[in-house]
VOGU-3710 file (C-alpha; in Angstrom, 3 decimals, decimal comma):
1> xxxxxxxxxx> -39,896/-1,723/-31,951  -41,806/-3,976/-29,597  -40,987/-4,165/-25,872  -39,240/-7,248/-24,542  -40,403/-9,218/-21,576  -38,566/-8,882/-18,263  -36,819/-12,251/-18,594  -36,229/-12,093/-22,319  -32,846/-13,604/-23,234  -33,052/-13,201/-26,992
11> xxxxxxxxxx> -31,536/-9,686/-27,052  -28,216/-9,078/-28,773  -27,111/-6,592/-26,113  -25,964/-7,570/-22,603  -27,762/-4,868/-20,657  -26,611/-3,231/-17,439  -29,482/-4,729/-15,437  -28,714/-8,229/-16,717  -25,042/-7,779/-15,866  -25,897/-6,526/-12,384
21> xxxxxxxxxx> -28,290/-9,415/-11,759  -25,804/-12,027/-12,984  -23,036/-10,461/-10,887  -25,184/-10,663/-7,755  -26,076/-14,286/-8,433  -22,543/-15,410/-9,328  -20,714/-13,676/-6,462  -18,746/-11,244/-8,629  -18,550/-7,483/-8,333  -18,898/-5,151/-5,349
31> xxxxxxxxxx> -21,261/-6,122/-2,569  -22,595/-3,154/-0,587  -24,527/-3,675/2,612  -25,294/-1,301/5,444  -23,737/-2,271/8,773  -26,283/-3,467/11,288  -26,782/-2,280/14,844  -24,777/-5,175/16,259  -21,697/-3,944/14,374  -21,820/-0,412/15,792
41> xxxxxxxxxx> -19,999/0,445/19,024  -22,212/1,819/21,765  -21,523/5,321/23,042  -20,456/3,997/26,486  -18,058/1,332/25,171  -14,279/1,538/25,076  -12,798/2,377/21,667  -10,122/-0,295/22,178  -11,908/-3,225/23,803  -15,379/-2,393/22,354
51> xxxxxxxxxx> -16,820/-3,413/25,738  -18,732/-1,271/28,286  -16,258/0,824/30,275  -15,724/0,043/33,954  -13,590/3,154/34,577  -14,370/5,421/31,609  -11,994/8,198/30,604  -12,169/10,522/27,628  -9,562/12,293/25,518  -9,727/15,955/24,579
61> xxxxxxxxxx> -10,962/14,838/21,131  -13,970/13,069/22,659  -12,961/9,392/22,311  -13,983/7,152/25,200  -11,650/4,509/26,625  -11,527/2,175/29,561  -8,813/3,541/31,856  -7,077/0,189/32,211  -7,018/-0,410/28,444  -5,717/3,019/27,422
71> xxxxxxxxxx> -3,050/3,076/30,158  -1,879/-0,375/29,065  -1,737/0,930/25,490  0,355/3,948/26,544  2,738/1,764/28,596  3,164/-0,625/25,663  3,957/2,247/23,294  6,510/3,640/25,774  8,158/0,207/26,024  8,393/-0,048/22,239
81> xxxxxxxxxx> 9,860/3,465/22,087  12,467/2,585/24,730  13,538/-0,493/22,740  13,796/1,465/19,489  15,725/4,251/21,214  18,179/1,738/22,703  18,681/0,178/19,260  19,213/3,630/17,742  21,809/4,519/20,403  23,572/1,200/19,817
91> xxxxxxxxxx> 23,727/1,815/16,073  24,936/5,384/16,655  27,768/4,103/18,871  28,697/1,483/16,257  28,777/4,158/13,550  31,108/6,305/15,661  33,379/3,308/16,291  33,469/2,388/12,607  34,201/5,999/11,674  37,097/6,113/14,156
101> xxxxxxxxxx> 38,484/2,827/12,807  38,179/4,079/9,237  40,049/7,286/10,122  42,779/5,289/11,872  43,087/2,965/8,861  43,353/5,931/6,504  46,114/7,440/8,627  47,927/4,090/8,630  47,662/3,884/4,829  49,095/7,392/4,474
111> xxxxxxxxxx> 52,001/6,416/6,745  52,691/3,226/4,767  52,607/5,124/1,462  55,149/7,587/2,846  57,419/4,767/4,080  57,175/2,927/0,728  58,022/6,132/-1,121  61,109/6,593/1,028  62,115/2,968/0,444  61,761/3,346/-3,324
121> xxxxxxxxxx> 63,985/6,433/-3,289  66,664/4,593/-1,292  66,323/1,507/-3,507  66,712/3,539/-6,701  69,871/5,218/-5,370  71,279/1,820/-4,409  70,494/0,417/-7,864  72,335/3,260/-9,555  75,381/2,826/-7,309  75,460/-0,963/-7,654
131> xxxxxxxxxx> 76,706/-2,577/-10,833  75,188/-5,963/-10,186  71,524/-5,326/-9,394  69,364/-8,442/-9,096  66,094/-8,900/-11,046  62,906/-7,478/-9,439  60,378/-9,906/-8,018  57,316/-10,705/-10,162  55,563/-12,838/-7,537  51,880/-12,140/-6,909
141> xxxxxxxxxx> 52,553/-12,473/-3,170  55,041/-9,596/-2,931  54,540/-5,963/-1,983  51,992/-6,796/0,696  49,772/-8,907/-1,570  50,323/-11,936/0,630  47,760/-10,474/3,036  45,068/-10,461/0,373  43,077/-13,618/-0,294  43,476/-14,546/-3,979
151> xxxxxxxxxx> 40,326/-16,749/-3,980  37,322/-14,725/-5,118  34,855/-17,466/-4,105  35,624/-17,230/-0,389  32,733/-15,855/1,759  34,945/-13,130/3,233  35,477/-11,682/-0,238  31,822/-11,839/-1,285  29,789/-8,601/-1,154  27,667/-8,226/1,940
161> xxxxxxxxxx> 24,282/-6,565/2,371  24,208/-3,052/3,751  23,146/-2,577/7,323  19,584/-1,432/7,828  19,619/2,147/9,031  17,587/2,726/12,172  16,060/6,201/12,376  15,593/8,001/15,664  12,162/6,988/17,036  9,461/9,529/17,750
171> xxxxxxxxxx> 8,548/9,731/21,418  5,041/11,037/20,676  2,274/8,557/21,551  -0,725/8,813/19,240  -4,337/8,042/20,060  -5,291/4,682/18,469  -8,462/6,208/17,011  -7,842/9,872/16,214  -4,057/9,531/15,647  -3,535/12,708/17,676
181> xxxxxxxxxx> -0,962/13,029/20,501  -2,237/11,539/23,757  -0,867/11,689/27,307  -2,023/9,914/30,436  -2,330/13,176/32,392  -4,676/14,619/29,751  -7,272/11,860/30,201  -10,475/13,056/31,860  -12,540/10,816/34,136  -16,119/10,388/32,925
191> xxxxxxxxxx> -19,064/10,058/35,299  -22,180/8,456/33,805  -25,490/8,928/35,617  -27,296/5,608/36,098  -30,960/5,264/35,180  -32,990/4,934/38,380  -35,543/2,242/37,560  -36,468/0,074/40,588  -38,557/-2,267/38,413  -35,620/-3,177/36,165
201> xxxxxxxxxx> -33,749/-6,018/37,925  -31,371/-6,746/35,019  -27,616/-6,357/35,308  -26,066/-3,152/34,066  -24,535/-4,714/30,935  -27,785/-6,356/29,795  -29,864/-3,217/30,275  -30,845/-1,443/27,082  -31,152/1,946/28,825  -28,206/2,229/31,199
211> xxxxxxxxxx> -27,417/5,909/31,538  -29,211/9,239/31,454  -28,327/12,923/31,185  -27,065/14,327/34,493  -29,248/17,431/34,105  -32,370/16,617/32,075  -32,446/12,860/32,900  -33,004/12,024/29,229  -32,000/8,475/28,272  -28,607/8,349/26,536
221> xxxxxxxxxx> -28,017/6,224/23,446  -26,138/6,247/20,157  -28,920/8,287/18,589  -28,577/11,051/21,215  -25,563/13,375/20,792  -23,784/13,767/24,133  -21,035/15,872/25,663  -18,760/15,585/28,687  -18,235/18,529/31,038  -14,507/18,612/31,763
231> xxxxxxxxxx> -14,536/19,959/35,382  -16,733/17,183/36,804  -16,872/14,577/34,012  -20,685/14,561/33,918  -22,308/13,413/30,682  -25,123/15,579/29,324  -26,988/15,747/26,036  -25,999/18,244/23,364  -29,543/19,595/23,546  -28,904/20,478/27,191
241> xxxxxxxxxx> -25,641/22,121/26,181  -27,243/24,244/23,479  -30,355/25,261/25,413  -29,087/25,558/28,990  -25,333/25,593/29,397  -24,249/27,845/26,525  -26,571/30,656/27,591  -24,564/31,606/30,675  -21,618/29,168/30,316  -22,209/27,903/33,856
251> xxxxxxxxxx> -22,056/24,320/35,073  -25,695/23,382/35,788  -24,742/21,241/38,819  -21,975/23,289/40,456  -22,587/26,759/38,973  -18,891/26,948/38,095  -17,823/29,065/35,151  -17,221/27,039/31,983  -15,108/27,667/28,914  -15,650/26,432/25,387
261> xxxxxxxxxx> -12,918/23,798/25,786  -14,671/22,437/28,903  -17,469/21,028/26,698  -16,159/17,896/24,955  -18,499/16,248/22,404  -18,613/12,495/22,955  -17,806/10,487/19,829  -20,365/7,768/19,202  -20,718/4,563/17,247  -18,164/3,331/14,762
271> xxxxxxxxxx> -16,505/-0,061/14,361  -12,952/-1,312/14,127  -12,721/-0,568/10,401  -15,005/2,429/9,758  -14,755/6,048/10,817  -17,034/6,930/13,685  -20,449/8,151/12,530  -19,218/9,333/9,140  -19,162/6,165/7,034  -21,255/3,267/8,258
281> xxxxxxxxxx> -20,987/1,245/5,059  -18,661/-1,684/4,586  -17,545/-2,747/1,115  -16,435/-6,236/0,154  -14,436/-6,327/-3,053  -15,010/-9,380/-5,220  -13,710/-10,425/-8,674  -15,094/-8,313/-11,506  -17,366/-9,990/-14,031  -16,015/-9,196/-17,481
291> x> -18,545/-8,925/-20,287
//
């Protein structure tokens, strides 16, 4: 069998490569494209505002936030919790009131049944003693039925929707990125070391190299794994941690004793819709091209 040319359209089979090419040209199928550098959050940017931090703080999980933004987030969550708790307490009080009214109504019904039973006994004795008993009433408004509305189309007789049950809210505030519990007192102040370059007259935001390691003075960027030392908040490279700090577990600037939890890896990169540094591909789902 002879080979076909690349653009041969005389084949009886719709090949995979032809389908893929036609899907790309027509706008159908799945479009995969690697996220560019402009879509990746810098290591020194807030995970909420995606802007360079003015007062950086870090969580115990290593996520960086601007202090103003994360405190505003925590206050907002507390306000929402207070509103939900007040609504839950209101519903709880209404349920207790309705339960008390239902119990009182049930007791009243029991009392009325007892009274009606006593009346029937007295009435039957009177009927036996009397020789001229009158006919019993057949009206649909007797025996308490006058209190019931006979019209089924009235709104008060129509079935009503059940009340939406409000569950007790959870007071735990979760980190907007890691979804782990977060508290304002657990936030750690971060101290970045500025790059000392007298020839660079640019503003701090426009500088490409803004910060450096507090110990080795290596330039920090998204491609350089970093860590925060909890006691002082200094930012150092992970290479410095592995080669210098973990040997004696001493702070290189203060000579204070460090623990394993005092070294917090700084989470880097990531966007608003992708997990930080683990999946930097965005997928756009489009209609499937059926063969």
